[in-house]
Every structure is written in structure tokens, then in C-alpha cells.
C-alpha positions in Angstrom: 80.5 19.1 41.5 80.7 21.5 38.6 82.5 24.8 38.9 80.7 27.4 41.1 77.6 25.3 41.5 76.2 26.1 45.0 75.3 22.8 46.8 75.4 24.2 50.3 71.8 23.1 51.1 73.0 19.6 50.5 75.9 19.7 53.0 74.9 16.5 54.7 74.6 14.6 51.5 77.9 16.1 50.3 79.5 15.0 53.5 78.3 11.4 53.2 79.7 11.3 49.7 83.0 12.7 51.0 83.2 10.1 53.8 82.8 7.3 51.2 85.4 8.7 48.8 88.5 6.7 49.4 90.8 8.9 47.3 89.6 12.0 49.1 90.0 10.4 52.5 93.6 9.4 51.6 94.4 13.0 50.5 92.9 14.5 53.7 94.9 12.1 55.9 98.1 13.1 54.1 97.4 16.8 54.6 95.8 16.7 58.1 98.8 17.5 60.3 101.1 19.5 57.9 99.7 23.0 58.2 98.8 22.5 61.9 102.3 21.4 62.9 104.1 24.1 60.9 102.0 26.8 62.3 102.7 25.6 65.9 106.5 25.6 65.1 106.3 29.1 63.6 104.4 30.5 66.6 106.9 28.9 69.0 109.9 30.2 67.0 108.6 33.8 67.0 107.6 33.5 70.7 104.1 32.9 71.8 103.8 36.3 73.5 105.0 38.3 70.5 102.8 36.2 68.1 99.7 36.8 70.2 100.6 40.5 70.6 100.7 40.8 66.8 97.3 39.1 66.7 95.9 41.8 69.0 97.4 44.5 66.8 96.0 42.9 63.7 92.5 42.7 65.2 92.6 46.4 66.4 93.9 47.5 63.0 91.1 45.8 61.1 88.5 47.1 63.5 89.8 50.6 62.8 89.6 50.1 59.1 86.1 48.7 59.2 85.0 51.7 61.3 86.4 54.1 58.6 86.1 51.9 55.5 84.6 54.5 53.2 87.4 57.0 53.9 90.2 54.5 53.3 88.6 53.2 50.1 88.4 56.7 48.7 92.0 57.4 49.7 93.1 54.2 48.0 91.2 55.0 44.8 92.8 58.5 44.7 96.3 56.9 44.9 95.6 54.3 42.2 94.3 57.0 39.8 97.4 59.2 40.6 99.6 56.3 39.6 97.8 56.0 36.3 95.5 53.1 37.2 91.8 52.7 37.1 89.4 51.7 39.9 86.1 49.9 39.1 83.4 49.5 41.8 81.4 46.3 41.6 78.3 46.0 43.8 77.6 42.5 42.8 79.4 39.5 41.3 77.5 40.1 38.0 78.9 43.7 38.0 82.4 42.3 38.4 81.9 39.9 35.5 80.8 42.6 33.2 83.6 44.9 34.2 86.3 42.2 33.7 84.8 41.2 30.3 84.7 44.8 29.1 88.4 45.3 30.0 89.3 42.1 28.2 87.4 43.0 25.1 89.0 46.4 24.9 92.3 44.7 25.1 91.2 42.3 22.3 92.1 39.4 24.6 91.8 35.8 23.5 93.5 34.4 26.6 93.6 35.5 30.2 96.2 34.3 32.7 95.1 34.1 36.3 97.0 34.1 39.5 95.3 32.7 42.5 92.2 34.7 43.5 89.3 33.6 45.6 87.3 36.7 44.5 87.4 35.5 40.9 86.0 32.2 42.2 83.3 34.0 44.1 82.3 35.9 40.9 82.6 32.9 38.6 85.0 34.7 36.3 86.4 31.6 34.5 83.1 30.3 33.4 81.9 33.8 32.4 85.0 34.5 30.3 84.8 31.1 28.6 81.1 31.6 27.8 82.2 34.8 26.0 84.9 33.3 23.9 87.9 34.2 26.2 90.1 31.3 27.5 91.1 31.6 31.2 94.3 29.8 32.2 95.0 29.2 35.9 98.8 29.5 36.5 98.9 28.5 40.2 99.8 24.8 40.2 97.0 23.8 42.5 94.4 25.9 40.6 95.8 24.5 37.3 95.2 21.0 38.5 91.6 21.6 39.5 90.9 23.5 36.3 92.0 20.4 34.4 89.6 18.4 36.6 86.7 20.9 36.2 86.5 21.4 39.9 86.3 24.3 42.3 89.0 24.8 45.0 88.6 22.7 48.1 90.8 25.0 50.3 91.5 28.8 50.1 95.3 28.4 50.1 95.7 24.8 48.9 93.1 24.4 46.2 94.1 20.9 45.2 94.7 19.5 48.6 92.0 16.9 47.9 93.8 15.5 44.9 96.2 12.6 45.2 99.4 12.2 43.2 98.1 9.4 41.0 95.1 11.6 40.1 97.5 14.5 39.1 99.5 12.1 36.9 96.3 10.9 35.2 95.1 14.5 34.5 98.5 15.5 33.0 98.5 12.5 30.7 95.0 13.4 29.4 95.7 17.2 29.1 99.3 17.2 27.8 98.8 14.9 24.8 101.4 16.9 22.8 104.1 15.3 25.0 105.6 11.8 24.8 102.9 9.4 26.1 105.7 7.2 27.5 107.4 9.9 29.5 108.2 9.4 33.1 105.7 11.0 35.5 106.5 8.8 38.5 107.8 11.4 40.8 106.7 14.8 42.2 109.7 16.4 40.5 108.7 15.2 37.1 105.1 16.4 37.6 106.4 19.8 38.7 108.8 20.1 35.8 106.1 19.2 33.3 103.6 21.7 34.8 106.3 24.4 34.8 107.1 23.8 31.1 103.5 23.8 30.0 102.5 26.9 31.9 105.6 28.9 30.9 104.3 28.9 27.3 101.0 30.3 28.5 102.6 33.4 30.0 103.6 34.8 26.7 100.2 34.1 25.0 97.9 36.1 27.3 96.8 39.7 26.7 95.4 40.1 30.2 96.5 38.9 33.6 94.2 38.7 36.6 95.4 38.4 40.2 93.8 38.8 43.6 95.1 40.9 46.5 95.9 39.9 50.0 95.9 43.6 50.9 95.3 47.0 49.4 97.3 50.0 50.9 95.4 53.2 51.1 98.5 55.3 51.7 100.2 54.2 48.4 97.6 52.7 46.2 99.5 49.5 46.0 98.1 45.9 45.9 99.9 43.0 47.6 99.9 39.4 46.6 101.5 36.7 48.8 102.5 33.5 46.9 104.9 30.6 47.0 105.2 30.4 43.2 106.4 32.9 40.6 103.2 32.6 38.6 101.5 35.6 40.3 104.4 37.9 39.3 104.5 36.6 35.7 100.7 36.8 35.3 100.7 40.5 36.2 103.9 41.7 34.6 103.9 40.1 31.2 100.4 40.8 29.7 99.4 44.2 28.4 96.7 44.6 31.0 96.8 43.7 34.7 93.4 43.4 36.6 93.4 43.2 40.4 90.3 41.7 41.9 89.7 42.4 45.5 86.9 42.7 48.1 86.4 46.0 49.8 87.6 44.9 53.2 91.1 44.1 52.0 92.2 47.7 52.7 94.9 48.6 55.2 95.9 52.2 55.9 99.7 52.2 55.6 102.7 50.2 54.5 103.6 49.8 58.2 100.2 48.3 58.8 100.7 45.9 55.9 103.9 44.8 57.6 102.0 43.9 60.7 99.6 41.7 58.8 102.4 40.1 56.8 104.2 39.0 59.9 101.2 36.8 61.0 99.8 35.9 57.6 102.3 33.3 56.3 103.0 32.0 59.8 99.3 31.3 60.3 98.7 29.9 56.8 101.7 27.7 56.0 104.1 28.1 59.0 106.6 30.1 57.0 108.2 33.3 58.4 107.4 34.9 55.0 106.0 33.5 51.8 108.5 33.0 48.9 107.1 36.0 47.0 105.5 39.1 48.5 104.8 41.4 45.6 103.7 45.1 45.6 102.0 46.5 42.5 101.0 50.1 41.7 99.8 51.4 38.4 100.9 50.6 34.8 104.5 50.5 33.6 106.3 53.8 33.7 108.8 54.9 31.0 111.7 54.0 33.4 110.3 50.5 34.1 111.9 47.5 32.2 108.6 45.6 32.3 105.0 45.7 33.5 101.5 46.1 32.1 100.4 49.0 29.9 97.1 49.2 31.8 96.4 48.6 35.5 92.8 48.1 36.7 91.4 47.3 40.2 88.0 45.8 40.5 86.6 46.4 44.1 83.9 43.9 45.0 81.2 44.5 47.6 78.8 41.6 47.0 77.0 41.8 50.3 79.9 42.9 52.5 78.5 46.4 53.2 75.5 44.7 54.6 77.7 43.0 57.2 78.9 46.3 58.6 77.3 47.3 61.9 75.9 43.8 62.4 76.9 40.8 64.5 78.8 39.5 61.5 81.1 42.6 60.9 84.0 40.9 62.7 84.1 38.3 59.8 85.4 41.1 57.6 88.7 41.0 59.6 89.5 37.7 57.8 92.9 37.8 55.9 92.2 34.4 54.2 95.1 32.5 55.9 93.1 29.3 56.2 94.2 28.6 59.7 90.7 28.0 60.9 90.1 25.5 58.0 93.4 23.7 58.7 92.5 23.1 62.4 88.8 22.3 61.9 87.9 18.6 62.7 84.9 18.8 60.4 86.9 20.1 57.4 89.6 17.5 58.1 87.0 14.8 57.8 84.9 15.9 54.8 87.1 18.3 52.8 86.2 21.6 51.2 83.8 20.5 48.4 81.2 19.3 51.0 80.6 23.0 51.9 79.2 23.4 48.4 80.5 26.9 47.5 83.6 29.0 47.4 84.6 29.3 51.0 84.9 26.1 53.2 85.5 25.5 56.8 84.6 27.7 59.7 85.2 30.9 57.8 83.0 29.7 55.1 80.3 28.7 57.5 80.1 32.3 58.6 80.9 34.1 55.3 78.8 32.0 52.9 75.4 32.7 54.5 76.4 36.4 54.7 77.0 36.5 51.0 74.4 34.2 49.5 71.8 34.2 52.3 70.9 31.9 55.2 68.2 30.2 53.0 71.0 28.9 50.7 73.9 28.6 53.2 72.1 27.9 56.4 73.3 24.3 56.8 76.9 25.4 57.1 76.8 27.1 60.5 75.7 23.7 61.8 78.8 22.1 60.4 80.8 22.6 63.6 81.6 20.8 66.8 82.1 24.2 68.5 85.4 23.0 69.8 86.7 26.5 69.4 90.0 25.7 67.7 89.1 28.0 64.8 88.9 31.0 67.1 92.0 29.9 69.0 94.2 30.0 65.9 92.7 32.9 64.0 95.3 35.6 63.6 92.6 38.3 63.6 90.9 36.8 66.6 87.6 36.4 64.8 84.9 34.8 67.1 83.8 32.3 64.6 81.8 30.0 66.9 79.8 33.0 68.2 78.9 34.1 64.7 77.9 30.5 63.7 75.5 30.6 66.7 74.1 33.8 65.4 73.4 32.2 62.1 71.8 29.2 63.8 69.5 31.7 65.5 68.6 33.3 62.2 68.0 29.9 60.7 65.6 29.0 63.5 63.8 32.3 63.3 63.1 31.7 59.6 61.8 28.2 60.2 64.7 26.7 58.2 65.9 24.4 61.0 65.0 20.7 60.3 61.7 19.6 61.9 63.3 17.0 64.1 65.7 19.6 65.5 62.9 22.1 66.2 60.8 19.4 67.8 63.8 18.3 70.0 64.4 21.9 71.1 60.8 22.3 71.8 60.8 19.3 74.1 63.9 20.5 75.8 62.4 24.0 76.3 59.3 22.5 77.8 61.3 20.6 80.4 63.7 23.6 81.0 60.8 25.7 82.0 59.8 23.1 84.7 63.0 22.7 86.8 61.7 19.8 88.9 60.7 17.8 85.9 64.0 18.8 84.2 66.1 17.4 87.1 64.0 14.2 87.2 64.4 13.7 83.5 68.1 14.3 83.4 68.7 11.9 86.4 66.6 9.3 84.7 68.4 9.6 81.5 71.8 9.5 83.2 70.8 6.3 85.1 69.6 4.7 81.8 72.9 5.5 80.0 74.9 4.2 82.9 73.1 0.9 82.6 73.6 0.8 78.9 77.3 1.4 79.3 77.8 -1.0 82.3 81.0 -3.0 82.0 82.3 -1.0 79.1 82.3 2.6 80.2 81.1 3.6 76.7 77.9 3.6 74.8 77.7 2.0 71.3 74.0 2.8 70.7 72.0 5.6 72.3 68.2 5.9 71.6 67.4 9.1 69.6 71.2 9.8 69.1 72.1 7.4 66.3 73.5 10.3 64.2 76.2 10.5 66.8 76.7 6.9 67.9 76.7 5.3 64.5 80.1 6.9 63.9 81.6 7.0 67.4 81.2 5.7 71.0 79.9 8.0 73.7 81.4 7.8 77.2 79.0 6.5 79.8 78.0 9.1 82.4 80.0 9.1 85.6 78.6 10.4 88.9 75.5 12.5 89.3 74.1 15.3 87.0 75.8 18.7 86.9 72.8 20.3 88.6 72.8 17.8 91.4 76.6 18.3 91.9 76.2 22.0 91.9 73.4 21.9 94.4 75.5 19.7 96.7 78.5 21.9 96.6 76.5 25.1 97.0 
């Protein structure tokens, strides 16, 4: 898949390809339990009651911000300007592209260093800069690896989680041809050392640095980045110009509020008490500062988020991009991030993507869920992701975008559901037939009209009577 190409309408085909990709399946198996186990340990270490109380505070905080978003954005802008910075408002991704290019051209930039920022992915900044003669260089290790592979991230916090170590070694040998071709790249330490050496040279070449923002603080005009590598700090402090790219919902009112979010962000994302680097930035370098940029710009992106306010999808704007829902999702764990076909994978992507690019383009994604509810259970902002995916399925059905077979099946079910006696007869008959098919095994290997399920897994044979019959008997 080429960078930023939307293939969300082909989710099923993408998933089949992912299931057949042995390297991808190997990488996913290796990553499957890491984030999940570490989050569980971090929650237990803090204390489940305290952790869940923080989640409640985070949810209430973000609800308050969304109810007063315009006021906090104006307050933030005023503080940035007071510190000597500039705020640029981008209604669309194309607006953001033009703003960033204009800043780079005024700085006479030939090279731009980038810290990790999903908003720049959403806006296609790398491709746009390259098309206009400016070389973007990803400095986050995972982002650097997938840039060498000409791929989009497959995870919002671990962009190269789908890449195996032999594949990284192969990319480094192709990309770093100025180094000894017979060098030892057999271990993780040698790969990390080589990446560090190559990227360190890039920090001193770039005229502009671009970072994202985990939060924007209205009280102080500061932006916050949360990283486990020093690349974010170097990307924003060494170039002449620092550009922060953030979406409008990243605002929090005060420093104290930022502390609340930080206490659950890393624990939810990677299982750490705190990330290695938590960096606060505000304005350009002052005369008393030993380093820092000469110019500080913030690009605030809307790109459809205002349209979510006041709708059944507003709660999605509480998302702090921790990736917990992705890490715990059985669908993502099986097919990886590229199957989702755009910037945001997993349950959060299944809600956010249709909100940003439309249900016509992203309507398959809300169906990419077992509705097991794990995403909502682990979300630090208590976002009801399954409920919102159901809302998108309703929108998809209303627009006649649902596959014909699905619509036909729902129509048949609705016909029976409106006729209770026939419905009870049909369910009892179906249950009896499945019991016969599963006799002696207790499981069904093949179920008529359900091959999409039973081709990949067995179905337990029904036990006892139907639910409605049992309910009637107990009533």
C-alpha cells in the first residue's frame, strides 16, 4: 500500500491479504501480548480503584473541554501569541499542507525533520513536501523504518509493529550504502546503533522541525509531546523553525489537567508510569535560552472534527491516542493496521475514519468488530466505541451501502421477528438442526449460510432450548 492511499472500502480484501502474509502474522504474534500485559501490570501497580477514578476524571475533563471548545481554543491562541509564537487555523488537510509549505519556503528549507505526528499522516505532509522539493525525514525509529519501506504506520504508537527484524536489517542494508556492506547487523543493538548514527547527522541539516502534540494547554499556550526517544526534542530544538501540528480537540484547560491525562496516558499505551520524555514547548527561543527555534508555529487542524460536535460521535473527540483499544482488539491483532486502509486503525479508527472521510469511503470499518467490548473496557477516556460503531452501521444501512446479502438477511430476520409464532418455530427448528449437525462432537465445522464464520473456526453446537423458550418457562 502506498503512503496515504485510502483503501478502506477494500477492508475485506486487505484482511485476506494480511492473513496470508506470513511475515506480518509473525510480527503480530510477537507483539500480541506485550502492550496488553504491561497495561494490566501498570493498572494493578497503581491500584485499580485509583486508575479507574482517573479515567472518570479524564472523561469528565474532556467532556467539559468539548462543551467549551471555542473558548479554550481562543485562550490557547492568545497565550501562544503572547509568547511570540504564531497560530494557523486549517479547516482541511489541504489547508494544513499549504500552511506548512508556506512556512518551510519562508525558512528556505530544503530538509524537514519530523517527530512522530499522526496529524501529519492525516494531512499527507510528507508526500506534499516531497512533491514541492522539500525532503522530509522521519526521526522516530519506527517512522524512519516505514519511511524507508514507503509504508504508512500500522499502529498509532508503534508504527513499525508489523515489521520483523530481518526486514529492518534488509532495509538498512539498502538505505545505508555509505556504510561497510559487511558490517554486523545481527542484533537489535547493532540496528539501533546504526539508526542512531544515521539520524543524528540529520538533526543538524534540517531548517524546519515538525512535531505533533499530545496536548495543548490553554492556560499557558504550551504544547506537550510524549515520547520514548529523544528525537522529538532534537527535532524541535535544533532547527530554526518549529511547527506543531495538532487537531483542535487536543486542548486541555490547565497544567493540572494535563497532569491528570499524563497519569493515564503512558500506563494505557505502553504500561509505563511515565514516558521517557514528556516535553513542554512554548514559543520561540528567548534571549536567555541556550537553544531552541527562532520561530514557533502551531497549525490547528479541524478536518471534519467540528462536524462531530453535538452528534452521537462527539465522544470520539475525547481520544488521547494511547492505542489501548487497538492493542486489545482481536480483529487488529489478527490483520494488523494496514488492512484498515487509512491513517487510524483498530476500533478508534473504525469510528474516527468514517467521521473524517465519510461513511461512503470508510463504511466497512465499523463492521470490523466482534463487539466483544474490550476496546471500551480499556479506554482511558471511557469512549463507548462499540456504540458508535453501531451508529455508523445504521448510517451505512440508511445510505444503502450495506452489502446486498446483509440487507437481504436482515430483511428475512425482520420478517420473522414481526411474526413471533413463526420466529419461535424457526429458531427451534434451526437449533434442532444444528444440534444434529454437531452430534457427537459438540461443535459445528460447517453451518449452511454461515461459511464466512465456520471456514475459519468451529461453532459450539446449541445446548438446551432457545432463549425465548427458556425465558417463557422461567417466567
